[in-house]
GULUM-14875 format. One record per atom (N, C-alpha, C): x, y, z. Coordinates in steps of 0.1 Angstrom, whole numbers, padded with zeros to 4 digits, always signed. Atoms other than C-alpha are relative to their C-alpha. Layout:
N
XYZ...
This chain:
449
-0010+0003-0017+0584+1604+0801+0000-0012+0003+0001+0012-0005+0569+1573+0808+0009-0010-0013-0008+0011+0013+0584+1559+0771+0016-0002+0004-0016-0002-0003+0620+1571+0783+0002-0009+0010-0001+0012-0010+0615+1550+0813+0003-0013-0002-0001+0011+0008+0607+1522+0795+0012-0007-0006-0008+0000+0008+0633+1525+0772+0013-0003+0008-0013+0001-0009+0660+1530+0801+0003-0013+0008-0002+0014-0006+0647+1497+0819+0005-0010-0013-0003+0009+0009+0650+1478+0785+0015+0001-0002-0012-0001+0002+0685+1492+0779+0008-0006+0011-0005+0004-0012+0694+1483+0814+0001-0018+0000+0003+0017+0002+0681+1445+0810+0009-0005-0009-0008+0004+0010+0697+1441+0778+0017-0001+0004-0018-0003-0003+0733+1455+0791+0001-0010+0009-0003+0008-0013+0725+1432+0823+0005-0014-0007-0002+0015+0004+0721+1401+0800+0010-0001-0009-0012-0001+0007+0751+1412+0778+0012-0004+0009-0007+0003-0011+0770+1413+0810+0002-0014+0003+0001+0012-0005+0759+1379+0821+0007-0012-0012-0006+0009+0012+0769+1364+0784+0017-0001+0001-0013-0002-0002+0803+1378+0789+0008-0006+0010-0004+0008-0012+0807+1366+0822+0001-0015-0002+0000+0018+0001+0798+1331+0812+0011-0003-0008-0008+0004+0008+0822+1332+0783+0015+0002+0007-0012-0003-0008+0850+1346+0807+0003-0012+0008-0001+0011-0007+0842+1316+0829+0005-0011-0004-0002+0011+0010+0847+1294+0801+0017+0000-0001-0016-0002-0002+0886+1293+0809+0006-0006-0013-0009+0005+0012+0910+1292+0778+0010-0011+0004-0011+0004+0000+0937+1269+0773+0013+0002+0005-0012-0004-0009+0967+1269+0797-0004+0011+0009+0003-0011-0011+0949+1294+0819+0000-0007+0015-0005+0007-0015+0964+1287+0855-0011-0001+0008+0012+0003-0006+0927+1290+0867-0008-0011-0004+0007+0012+0004+0913+1260+0847+0005-0011+0005-0003+0015-0005+0911+1226+0858+0005-0005-0008-0005+0004+0013+0921+1216+0825+0010+0008-0008-0009-0005+0006+0952+1222+0807-0007+0004-0015+0004+0000+0011+0931+1221+0774-0012+0012-0001+0012-0011+0000+0906+1244+0789-0015-0006+0001+0016+0005-0002+0867+1244+0790-0008+0000-0013+0004+0004+0011+0865+1242+0753-0011+0010-0003+0011-0012+0004+0844+1275+0750-0012-0002+0009+0010+0002-0007+0822+1263+0777-0007-0014-0003+0008+0013+0004+0814+1231+0759+0001-0012+0010-0003+0010-0011+0832+1209+0785-0011+0000+0012+0010-0001-0012+0812+1221+0814-0013-0004-0003+0013+0001+0004+0779+1218+0794-0001-0017-0001-0002+0014+0002+0790+1180+0788-0002-0004+0014+0000+0007-0018+0794+1174+0826-0016+0003+0005+0013-0003-0008+0760+1190+0834-0009-0010-0007+0008+0011+0005+0746+1166+0808+0005-0015+0005-0003+0011-0002+0764+1139+0824+0012-0008-0006-0013+0004+0006+0795+1134+0806+0011+0007+0001-0012-0009-0003+0828+1141+0822+0014-0009-0006-0010+0004+0005+0857+1135+0800+0012+0000+0007-0011-0001-0006+0889+1125+0817+0012-0005-0007-0011-0001+0010+0924+1130+0802+0012+0006+0011-0010-0003-0009+0956+1130+0824+0013-0007-0005-0016+0006+0003+0995+1125+0825+0005-0001+0012-0010+0001-0012+1021+1112+0849+0013-0003-0003-0010-0002+0004+1056+1116+0841+0010-0007+0013-0009+0002-0011+1083+1103+0867+0014-0003-0006-0017+0001+0007+1123+1108+0859+0007-0007+0017-0007+0004-0010+1147+1089+0885+0016+0001-0005-0014-0002+0004+1185+1094+0888+0009-0004+0009-0008+0004-0011+1209+1074+0908+0011+0011+0003-0009-0009-0001+1229+1099+0924+0014-0006+0010-0011+0006-0005+1251+1075+0947-0004-0011+0005+0004+0014-0005+1252+1039+0956-0007-0008-0010+0007+0010+0010+1230+1011+0945+0009-0011-0005-0006+0014+0003+1240+0979+0929+0010+0004-0012-0008-0003+0009+1256+0997+0899+0000+0016+0000+0000-0013-0003+1269+1031+0906+0003+0008-0015-0002-0005+0010+1273+1040+0870-0012+0010-0004+0014-0010+0000+1247+1074+0870-0004+0000-0013+0008-0005+0014+1222+1080+0845-0014+0002+0006+0012-0002-0004+1187+1088+0844-0012-0009-0007+0010+0005+0006+1154+1070+0836-0009+0005-0001+0012-0005-0001+1120+1081+0827-0011-0010-0006+0012+0013+0005+1086+1062+0828-0014+0011+0000+0012-0011-0002+1050+1080+0824-0011-0009-0004+0012+0005+0004+1012+1071+0817-0008+0011-0002+0009-0007+0004+0989+1085+0799-0016-0005+0004+0014+0000-0002+0951+1084+0807-0012+0004-0007+0013-0006+0007+0919+1088+0788-0012-0006+0004+0011+0008-0004+0884+1079+0800-0011+0010-0001+0011-0009-0002+0850+1093+0807-0010-0005+0011+0008+0006-0013+0827+1090+0839-0013+0007-0007+0015-0005+0005+0789+1092+0829-0009-0003+0015+0009-0002-0009+0762+1102+0852-0014-0004-0005+0007+0005+0008+0736+1080+0840-0018+0005+0002+0010-0007+0000+0708+1097+0855-0002+0011-0004+0002-0013+0008+0715+1128+0838-0003-0001-0014+0000+0003+0011+0720+1112+0807-0014-0007-0005+0011+0009+0004+0691+1085+0806-0010-0001+0011+0008+0003-0011+0673+1088+0838-0001-0010+0007-0003+0012-0012+0686+1060+0855+0003+0004+0016+0000-0008-0014+0681+1071+0893+0014-0007+0004-0010+0003-0006+0715+1069+0912+0008-0010-0007-0011+0009+0009+0737+1053+0886+0010+0006-0006-0014-0006+0004+0772+1060+0876+0006-0010-0010-0010+0009+0006+0797+1044+0849+0011+0007-0002-0015-0006+0007+0831+1048+0838+0008-0010-0009-0009+0009+0008+0855+1037+0811+0012+0007+0001-0017-0004-0002+0896+1042+0816+0005-0007-0010-0013+0007+0006+0922+1035+0791+0015+0007+0006-0011-0004-0004+0957+1038+0801+0013-0006-0007-0011+0005+0012+0990+1035+0782+0013+0007+0011-0013-0004-0007+1026+1032+0801+0010+0000-0008-0011-0001+0007+1059+1036+0788+0011+0002+0010-0014-0004-0007+1097+1040+0798+0007-0011+0007-0012+0009-0007+1123+1026+0820+0001+0005+0016+0000-0001-0013+1130+1023+0857+0012+0000+0007-0014-0001-0006+1161+1035+0877+0003-0013+0007-0003+0009-0011+1155+1009+0903+0004-0013-0005+0001+0015+0008+1155+0977+0877+0016-0002-0001-0016+0006+0005+1195+0979+0866+0009+0010+0008-0005-0009-0006+1207+1008+0887+0000-0001+0016+0002+0000-0012+1195+1006+0922+0000-0014+0007+0000+0013-0005+1189+0969+0926+0010-0010-0006-0006+0013+0010+1209+0935+0918-0011-0006-0007+0012+0006+0009+1191+0923+0886-0004-0016+0006+0005+0016-0006+1192+0888+0904-0010+0003+0013+0010-0004-0010+1171+0903+0931-0010+0009-0002+0010-0010+0001+1155+0933+0919+0001+0011+0014+0004-0009-0011+1143+0959+0945-0015-0004+0004+0014+0003-0004+1112+0955+0966-0008+0011-0002+0010-0012+0006+1098+0990+0960+0004+0004-0013-0004-0007+0012+1104+1011+0931-0001+0015+0001-0002-0015+0001+1117+1046+0928-0008+0008-0009+0008-0006+0009+1092+1054+0898-0014-0009-0001+0012+0008-0003+1058+1041+0910-0006-0001-0013+0007-0002+0009+1042+1050+0877+0003-0014-0013-0007+0009+0006+1065+1022+0861-0006-0016+0002+0005+0017-0003+1050+0982+0854-0011+0000-0009+0011+0007+0008+1027+0962+0837+0000+0001-0016-0005+0000+0016+1042+0965+0800-0005+0014-0004-0001-0013+0009+1046+0993+0775-0014-0005-0009+0012+0007+0008+1009+0987+0761-0012+0011+0006+0015-0008-0004+0973+1003+0762-0007-0011+0009+0007+0008-0009+0953+0988+0790-0016+0006+0001+0010-0005-0006+0916+0987+0797-0001+0002+0015-0001-0003-0013+0916+1000+0831-0012-0001+0008+0014+0002-0001+0880+1004+0838-0011-0001-0007+0012+0002+0008+0847+0992+0825-0010-0001+0009+0008+0004-0011+0821+0994+0853-0012+0009+0001+0013-0008-0002+0786+1006+0862-0003-0002+0015+0002+0002-0016+0776+1014+0897-0014+0008+0005+0015-0004-0004+0740+1017+0913+0001+0000+0015+0004+0003-0016+0727+1028+0948-0011-0002+0002+0009+0006-0003+0700+1012+0966-0005+0005+0011+0005+0000-0012+0676+1019+0995+0004+0015+0004-0006-0015-0005+0683+1061+0999+0015+0000+0001-0015+0000-0001+0721+1053+0991+0006-0010+0010-0008+0009-0009+0725+1028+1018+0007-0012-0005-0004+0012+0007+0735+0999+0995+0006+0006-0012-0008-0006+0015+0761+1008+0968+0005-0014-0007-0005+0011+0006+0768+0981+0942+0008+0002-0014-0009-0002+0011+0795+0982+0915+0004-0014-0007+0000+0012+0007+0800+0956+0888+0009+0003-0014-0006-0002+0013+0823+0954+0856+0012-0006+0001-0013+0002-0003+0859+0954+0854+0009+0012+0004-0006-0012-0008+0882+0973+0877+0009-0010+0011-0009+0006-0010+0910+0965+0904-0004+0003+0015+0007+0000-0016+0906+0959+0942+0006+0014+0006-0003-0010-0008+0927+0990+0949-0009+0011-0003+0007-0013+0003+0901+1015+0934-0011+0001+0012+0012+0000-0012+0877+1005+0965+0006-0004+0012-0005+0006-0012+0897+0983+0990+0016+0006+0004-0015-0007-0001+0931+0997+1006+0003+0009-0006-0003-0012+0009+0927+1027+0987+0009+0010+0009-0008-0008-0007+0954+1053+0993+0001+0011-0009-0003-0009+0013+0963+1087+0973+0017-0003-0002-0014+0000+0006+0995+1091+0955+0010+0012-0002-0007-0015-0003+1014+1121+0967+0014+0000+0000-0016+0000+0001+1050+1105+0966+0000-0006-0017-0002+0004+0013+1069+1091+0937+0006-0016+0005-0005+0018-0002+1083+1057+0955-0012-0005+0004+0011+0007+0002+1059+1029+0951-0003-0004+0015+0003+0003-0011+1060+1024+0989-0008+0008+0006+0010-0010-0005+1041+1056+0996-0011+0001-0007+0011-0005+0009+1017+1055+0967-0010-0012-0002+0011+0013+0001+0984+1035+0963-0004-0010+0009+0001+0012-0009+0972+1003+0976+0011-0009+0000-0013+0007+0000+1000+0986+0992-0002-0014-0001+0003+0016-0001+0982+0952+0997+0006-0006-0015-0005+0004+0011+0988+0949+0959+0013+0002-0005-0014+0000+0002+1023+0959+0960+0007-0016+0006-0006+0010-0006+1031+0930+0984-0007-0014-0001+0008+0012-0002+1003+0903+0980+0005-0006-0015-0006+0006+0012+1023+0884+0953-0007-0007-0011+0007+0008+0012+1004+0876+0921-0013-0002+0000+0017-0001+0000+0969+0880+0932-0007+0010+0002+0008-0014+0000+0961+0915+0938+0007+0010-0009-0006-0007+0010+0965+0935+0907-0004+0018+0000+0005-0015-0005+0965+0974+0914+0002+0004-0016+0000-0008+0011+0962+1000+0885+0012-0001-0007+0011-0003+0009+0963+0999+0856-0007-0015-0005+0003+0016+0003+0955+0960+0855-0019+0001+0003+0013+0001-0004+0917+0955+0855-0006-0016+0002+0006+0015+0001+0897+0921+0865-0016+0001-0001+0014+0002+0001+0859+0911+0861-0002-0001+0016+0003-0003-0013+0846+0921+0896-0013+0005+0004+0014-0006-0005+0818+0931+0917+0003+0003+0015-0003-0006-0010+0820+0952+0948-0014+0005+0007+0012-0006-0006+0790+0956+0975+0004+0009+0011-0002-0004-0013+0791+0982+1001-0012+0006+0006+0010-0004-0005+0768+0992+1026+0002+0011+0012-0002-0013-0007+0766+1027+1045-0006-0003+0013+0004+0003-0014+0762+1019+1082-0007+0014+0008+0002-0013-0002+0760+1057+1090+0009+0010-0011-0005-0010+0008+0774+1089+1076+0017+0001+0001-0015+0002-0002+0809+1080+1091+0005-0014+0000-0006+0013-0001+0812+1044+1086-0007-0009-0010+0006+0011+0010+0807+1015+1060+0010-0011+0001-0009+0009+0002+0817+0982+1053-0006-0006-0015+0001+0002+0014+0823+0967+1020+0008-0018-0002-0004+0012+0005+0829+0931+1003+0003-0002-0015-0004+0002+0015+0844+0922+0967+0001-0012-0003-0005+0011+0007+0850+0893+0945+0006+0003-0012-0009-0003+0011+0876+0897+0920+0007-0012-0007-0008+0014+0006+0886+0871+0892+0015+0002+0001-0014+0001-0003+0922+0863+0898+0005-0008-0012-0001+0006+0014+0934+0858+0859+0015+0007-0001-0012-0003+0002+0973+0859+0857+0003+0006-0015-0003-0001+0015+0969+0860+0819-0004+0016-0004+0000-0016+0005+0957+0897+0819+0012+0007+0004-0013-0006+0000+0992+0904+0830+0007+0002-0013-0008+0006+0011+1006+0891+0798-0001+0014-0011+0000-0010+0012+1016+0917+0770-0012-0004-0013+0009+0002+0011+0988+0921+0743-0014-0007+0008+0011+0003-0005+0960+0912+0769-0007+0011+0007+0008-0013-0008+0951+0947+0779-0011+0000-0002+0016-0002+0004+0915+0944+0764-0005-0015+0003+0007+0014-0002+0910+0907+0775-0011-0002+0010+0011-0002-0008+0877+0902+0788-0008-0014+0003+0004+0014-0001+0873+0864+0786+0007-0006+0015-0003+0004-0011+0876+0843+0815+0012-0012+0000-0011+0012+0002+0903+0818+0803+0012+0006+0009-0013-0004-0010+0935+0817+0826-0006+0002+0014+0006-0006-0015+0911+0822+0855+0010-0012+0010-0005+0009-0009+0929+0806+0886-0008-0002+0015+0008-0001-0013+0907+0816+0916-0009+0013-0001+0006-0012-0002+0889+0846+0931+0007+0006+0013-0007-0007-0013+0903+0872+0955-0015+0007+0006+0013-0003-0010+0877+0881+0983+0004+0009+0010-0002-0008-0010+0884+0912+1001-0012+0006+0008+0011-0009-0009+0864+0928+1032+0006+0011+0007-0006-0011-0006+0868+0961+1046-0009+0008+0010+0005-0009-0010+0856+0984+1074+0006+0014-0002-0005-0017+0002+0860+1023+1068-0008+0009+0007+0005-0007-0008+0855+1048+1094+0005+0015-0004-0005-0015+0006+0858+1086+1081-0007+0010+0014+0004-0009-0012+0855+1104+1116+0007+0018-0001-0007-0013-0001+0861+1143+1121+0006+0004+0014-0007+0000-0014+0886+1149+1151+0002+0013+0000+0001-0016-0002+0885+1187+1160-0003+0002-0014+0006-0006+0014+0865+1194+1127+0010-0003-0010-0011+0001+0014+0894+1180+1107-0002-0015-0005+0005+0013+0004+0888+1149+1085+0010-0010+0001-0008+0014+0003+0903+1112+1087-0006-0008-0005+0002+0006+0007+0900+1083+1072+0006-0014+0006-0009+0012-0006+0907+1047+1090-0009-0014-0006+0007+0013+0007+0904+1011+1071+0009-0010+0006-0005+0011-0002+0909+0977+1083-0006-0010-0009+0006+0009+0012+0905+0948+1057+0008-0012+0002-0004+0012+0002+0912+0912+1049-0004-0008-0012+0001+0008+0012+0917+0893+1018+0003-0016+0002-0002+0012+0004+0916+0859+1008+0001-0005-0016-0001+0004+0012+0926+0841+0975-0003-0015+0001+0005+0016-0003+0909+0808+0967+0009-0008-0010-0010+0006+0008+0937+0802+0940+0010-0012+0006-0013+0005-0003+0963+0774+0945+0011+0010+0003-0010-0009+0000+0994+0791+0959+0013-0011+0006-0006+0007-0002+1028+0776+0961+0005+0002+0015-0006-0003-0013+1047+0773+0994+0015+0006-0003-0011-0008+0002+1079+0795+0997+0012-0010+0005-0010+0009-0006+1100+0767+1012+0000-0016+0000+0001+0017-0004+1087+0730+1019-0004-0003-0015+0006+0008+0013+1083+0705+0991-0014-0007+0004+0013+0008-0002+1052+0681+0988+0002-0008+0011-0002+0008-0011+1065+0660+1017+0004+0008+0013-0007-0005-0013+1073+0687+1041+0014+0005+0003-0013-0003-0001+1108+0692+1035+0005+0009-0008-0006-0012+0010+1132+0717+1021+0000-0002-0013+0002+0005+0015+1125+0716+0985+0011+0005-0008-0013-0005+0004+1160+0734+0980+0009-0012+0002-0007+0012+0000+1175+0703+0991-0003-0014-0006+0007+0012+0005+1152+0676+0978-0002+0002-0013+0001-0005+0012+1147+0691+0946-0013-0004-0005+0012+0006+0005+1111+0679+0946-0008+0014+0001+0008-0011+0003+1081+0702+0936-0002+0006+0015+0006-0005-0011+1070+0729+0961-0013-0004+0002+0012+0006-0006+1042+0719+0984-0012+0011-0005+0010-0010+0006+1008+0737+0970-0012+0002+0011+0011-0002-0010+0983+0753+0993-0013+0005-0004+0017-0002+0008+0943+0756+0984-0002+0014+0001+0003-0014-0003+0946+0795+0994+0013+0009+0004-0008-0008-0006+0964+0825+1005-0007+0013+0005+0008-0011-0008+0953+0855+1029+0010+0011+0003-0004-0012-0008+0962+0886+1046-0008+0009+0006+0010-0009-0005+0951+0917+1061+0009+0014+0001-0008-0015+0003+0959+0955+1063-0009+0010+0010+0003-0009-0008+0956+0986+1082+0003+0013-0006-0004-0014+0007+0954+1025+1068-0008+0009+0010+0006-0009-0008+0951+1055+1087+0005+0014-0007-0003-0014+0005+0948+1090+1076-0007+0013+0008+0007-0012-0008+0941+1123+1097+0006+0010-0002-0004-0015+0000+0945+1159+1093+0003+0005+0013-0004-0003-0013+0962+1170+1124-0002+0015+0003+0001-0014-0004+0962+1208+1121-0010+0006-0013+0005-0008+0010+0945+1235+1100+0009+0013+0001-0009-0011+0004+0965+1266+1087-0008+0014+0004+0007-0011-0001+0950+1298+1103-0017-0001-0002+0013+0006+0004+0916+1283+1102-0006-0007-0013+0003+0007+0014+0919+1271+1066+0002-0015+0002-0002+0016+0002+0912+1234+1066+0004-0006-0011-0006+0006+0013+0925+1232+1031+0015+0000+0003-0012+0000-0003+0959+1237+1047+0003-0005+0012-0002+0003-0011+0977+1221+1074+0009-0013+0001-0006+0009+0001+0995+1191+1085-0007-0014+0004+0007+0013+0002+0983+1154+1076+0011-0012+0003-0009+0013-0002+0996+1120+1088-0006-0011-0007+0005+0011+0006+0992+1087+1072+0008-0011+0004-0009+0011-0005+1002+1053+1084-0008-0013-0010+0005+0011+0008+1000+1019+1063+0004-0014+0007-0005+0015-0005+1004+0982+1074-0004-0011-0006+0003+0013+0005+1002+0951+1057+0005-0012+0005-0005+0009-0006+1005+0914+1068-0004-0011-0009+0002+0012+0010+1008+0883+1046+0000-0012+0003-0003+0013-0003+1007+0846+1046+0012-0007+0001-0013+0003+0002+1041+0834+1055+0002-0016-0008-0004+0014+0009+1036+0797+1040+0002+0002-0015+0001-0003+0015+1030+0813+1004+0005+0015-0004-0003-0014+0004+1039+0850+1003+0015+0006+0000-0014-0008-0001+1073+0866+0995+0001+0009+0009-0003-0009-0013+1068+0896+1018-0011-0003+0011+0008+0001-0011+1053+0889+1050-0005+0011+0006+0005-0012-0004+1051+0923+1063+0005+0015-0006-0003-0010+0006+1051+0958+1053-0004+0012+0011+0004-0009-0008+1048+0991+1073+0005+0014-0006-0004-0014+0004+1050+1029+1065-0005+0011+0008+0006-0011-0007+1045+1063+1080+0002+0012-0010-0002-0011+0009+1040+1097+1060-0005+0013+0007+0004-0010-0005+1037+1134+1069-0005+0008-0013+0002-0009+0012+1023+1158+1043-0007+0015+0005+0004-0014-0005+1018+1198+1051-0005+0004-0014+0006-0006+0014+0996+1213+1025-0003+0014+0005+0000-0015-0001+0999+1251+1020+0009+0003+0012-0012-0002-0010+1032+1255+1038+0002+0016+0001-0004-0013-0001+1035+1291+1028-0012+0008-0005+0010-0009+0003+1011+1319+1025+0000+0005-0016+0001-0004+0013+1023+1328+0991-0001-0013-0009+0004+0012+0008+1021+1292+0978-0009-0010+0008+0011+0006-0010+0988+1281+0995-0005-0015-0004+0007+0013+0005+0981+1250+0973+0014-0009-0003-0010+0008+0002+1017+1235+0973-0001-0008+0013-0001+0009-0009+1027+1208+0997+0012-0007+0002-0011+0004-0003+1055+1193+1012-0002-0014+0010+0004+0013-0005+1060+1155+1021+0011-0008+0006-0012+0007-0003+1082+1132+1040-0006-0018+0005+0006+0013-0006+1077+1093+1045+0012-0008+0003-0007+0011-0002+1094+1061+1055-0007-0013+0001+0003+0016+0003+1089+1022+1047+0009-0007+0006-0008+0012-0004+1098+0991+1059-0004-0012-0006+0001+0014+0007+1096+0958+1036+0007-0010+0004-0010+0012-0006+1104+0925+1052-0004-0011-0011+0003+0013+0009+1108+0895+1031-0003-0014+0009+0004+0009-0006+1096+0865+1045+0014-0010+0005-0011+0008-0003+1121+0845+1066+0002-0014-0005+0000+0014+0008+1112+0811+1047+0009+0003-0012-0005-0001+0010+1122+0827+1017+0016+0003-0002-0013-0002-0002+1156+0839+1030+0007-0014+0003-0007+0015-0003+1162+0801+1043+0000-0008-0012+0003+0011+0011+1151+0787+1009+0013+0004-0008-0013-0008+0009+1180+0810+0992+0012-0005+0004-0012+0005-0008+1206+0799+1018+0000-0015-0005+0000+0015+0002+1197+0762+1012+0001-0001-0015-0002+0002+0014+1197+0767+0973+0015+0002-0002-0017-0005+0002+1235+0784+0975+0007-0013+0004-0005+0012-0007+1243+0753+0999+0002-0011-0014+0000+0012+0012+1229+0729+0970+0006+0002-0010-0009-0004+0012+1247+0748+0943+0014-0001+0003-0016-0004-0004+1280+0748+0962+0006+0015-0003-0004-0014+0000+1281+0787+0959+0001+0009+0013+0000-0007-0009+1289+0809+0984+0006+0017+0002-0005-0014+0002+1305+0840+0968-0010+0008-0006+0012-0011+0005+1279+0870+0962+0003+0002-0014-0003-0002+0011+1298+0877+0930-0004-0011-0010+0002+0016+0008+1290+0840+0914-0014+0006-0005+0012-0002+0008+1263+0847+0889-0012-0011+0004+0012+0007-0004+1245+0817+0901-0004+0001+0015+0001-0003-0016+1246+0828+0939-0014+0007+0001+0012-0008-0004+1210+0836+0950+0001+0007+0012-0001-0010-0012+1210+0870+0970-0010-0004+0012+0008+0001-0012+1197+0868+1006-0006+0013+0002+0009-0012-0002+1171+0890+1009-0008+0000+0013+0004-0002-0015+1158+0905+1044-0006+0010-0001+0008-0010-0003+1145+0940+1049+0004+0012-0009-0004-0011+0008+1146+0970+1025-0010+0011+0010+0008-0011-0004+1137+1005+1039+0001+0013-0012+0000-0012+0011+1126+1033+1015-0004+0016+0009+0002-0016-0006+1127+1072+1026-0003+0010-0014+0002-0010+0011+1115+1102+1005-0004+0013+0007+0002-0016-0005+1112+1140+1010-0004+0005-0013+0002-0008+0011+1095+1160+0983-0008+0014+0002+0005-0014+0000+1079+1194+0974-0008+0002-0009+0010+0001+0009+1048+1196+0954-0003+0015-0005+0002-0016+0003+1048+1229+0934-0015+0001-0008+0011-0001+0008+1012+1236+0923+0002+0011-0009-0003-0011+0010+1021+1253+0892-0012+0008-0005+0012-0004+0005+0985+1257+0879-0011-0011+0006+0010+0006-0004+0951+1242+0887+0000-0017-0008+0003+0013+0007+0958+1214+0863+0018-0007+0000-0013+0005+0000+0997+1209+0867+0008+0002+0013-0011+0000-0014+1019+1200+0898+0011-0008-0003-0015+0002+0003+1057+1195+0896+0004-0003+0014-0001+0006-0016+1069+1173+0927+0016-0006-0003-0014+0006-0001+1109+1170+0927+0002-0004+0016+0001+0006-0012+1119+1147+0953+0013-0006+0002-0011+0008-0004+1149+1128+0970-0004-0014+0007+0003+0012-0005+1148+1092+0977+0012-0007+0006-0013+0005-0003+1171+1073+1001-0003-0017+0004+0004+0015-0003+1169+1032+0999+0010-0011+0006-0011+0010-0007+1186+1009+1023-0001-0012-0003+0000+0011+0003+1196+0977+1016-0010-0003-0013+0010+0004+0014+1178+0977+0979-0003-0014-0002+0004+0016+0003+1161+0942+0974+0001-0006+0014-0005+0005-0013+1168+0936+1012+0012-0006+0000-0011+0006+0001+1200+0925+1002+0013+0009+0006-0011-0008-0007+1228+0937+1026+0013+0003-0008-0016-0002+0008+1257+0934+0999-0002+0013-0010+0004-0012+0009+1239+0963+0979+0003+0014+0006-0001-0013-0008+1251+0997+0987-0016+0008+0001+0013-0008-0002+1224+1022+1001+0001+0009-0012-0002-0009+0011+1214+1043+0973-0007+0014+0002+0006-0015-0003+1204+1082+0968-0005+0000-0014+0006-0002+0012+1179+1086+0941-0006+0015+0001+0006-0013+0000+1167+1121+0928-0010-0001-0011+0014+0003+0007+1131+1121+0914-0006+0014-0005+0008-0013+0002+1109+1145+0897-0015-0006-0006+0011+0006+0005+1072+1137+0893-0008+0011-0007+0008-0007+0007+1049+1156+0870-0015-0005-0001+0015+0004-0001+1010+1153+0873-0007+0012-0009+0006-0008+0009+0988+1169+0846-0011-0004-0004+0011+0004+0004+0951+1171+0839-0005+0005-0012+0004-0008+0010+0943+1178+0803-0015+0005-0003
């Protein structure tokens, strides 16, 4: 009788073990499973094992389509498609090699395609200030976007990151839940002309962050300012040849809970130590457009920014759903910068419907203002060239303020695929009053492999 009890217990134990194995295999999501975090699945559980060992392989895709439905400089209707592939690996060096509180990352990106803003929405002589397809730009090539190591000291109070990366990874950071560039990513990099290089361009850099408390930290960085890294074929350039100076950003970041809902507030300042040309005056302080002399050179340029993000409501007590508000503002050196100020506001409601709890709907408005001295310089150039007709190819378009608006709906198709149709309206594309306001239909696809 006792033997039967032992056998019964053994059978139960074996059955339980088999059940755990089967459950583990079931949790190792198959490719294209809607519950998986990745399109290619968990590779039979091997991907999770790699992460547990400290190796997290990153692969993703962003594709964006834009079609000019109405208006713009050229109303010949067409569509444009641009995309970006990303491949990288994040390493937990504590797990891998026993290096306490140390992480590293390598990331490659490849961009391709065309942008509807370039030859349909904007006058090619002036372009547009924003872009209806934010993923476009920085050349059709493979780039080394990240190559860095990061370490925390003094019970994680001090955080140091060094290697090759862009300012927008840590300073003036902002998510990208819209397709129009004016609502996506670090905005300083969009308007600080030729000094602050956003993703996917990297620079030799160091960033030092000090955590004052659980809600507040301060940080400072130094980034090599090297315009040659923008050039085609220099996506893997690691040498310092071509360096013009250093970009020095500082920032204070506060992440409070308001009514138990998360928020983030950033205020920062940047200075570039590289020489910068005046946008209007010549070396003697006169209008360069009149004298024909070289533009005055300044020893630096600077600017500052403010970012606010706050969740305002939850949905029936679910904090993953609810209304979020965000606002951005940047201000730049009037002597040297093409854009002197920019502002935007966005509202995003996550989980608008019980049947679609992971979807989101967003609406945003942005204002981009061209430096008044840039406008005056163009006016003087036209007088100097003896042209006043906008249709004359020699005419320099007068640029003032561009407004961008977007409304979108993000379909969370699976955990690895979001499809975001959108409508954009651009007022005075490029800041040029003579260009018709434009209506653009967009489609953004985001997938994690």
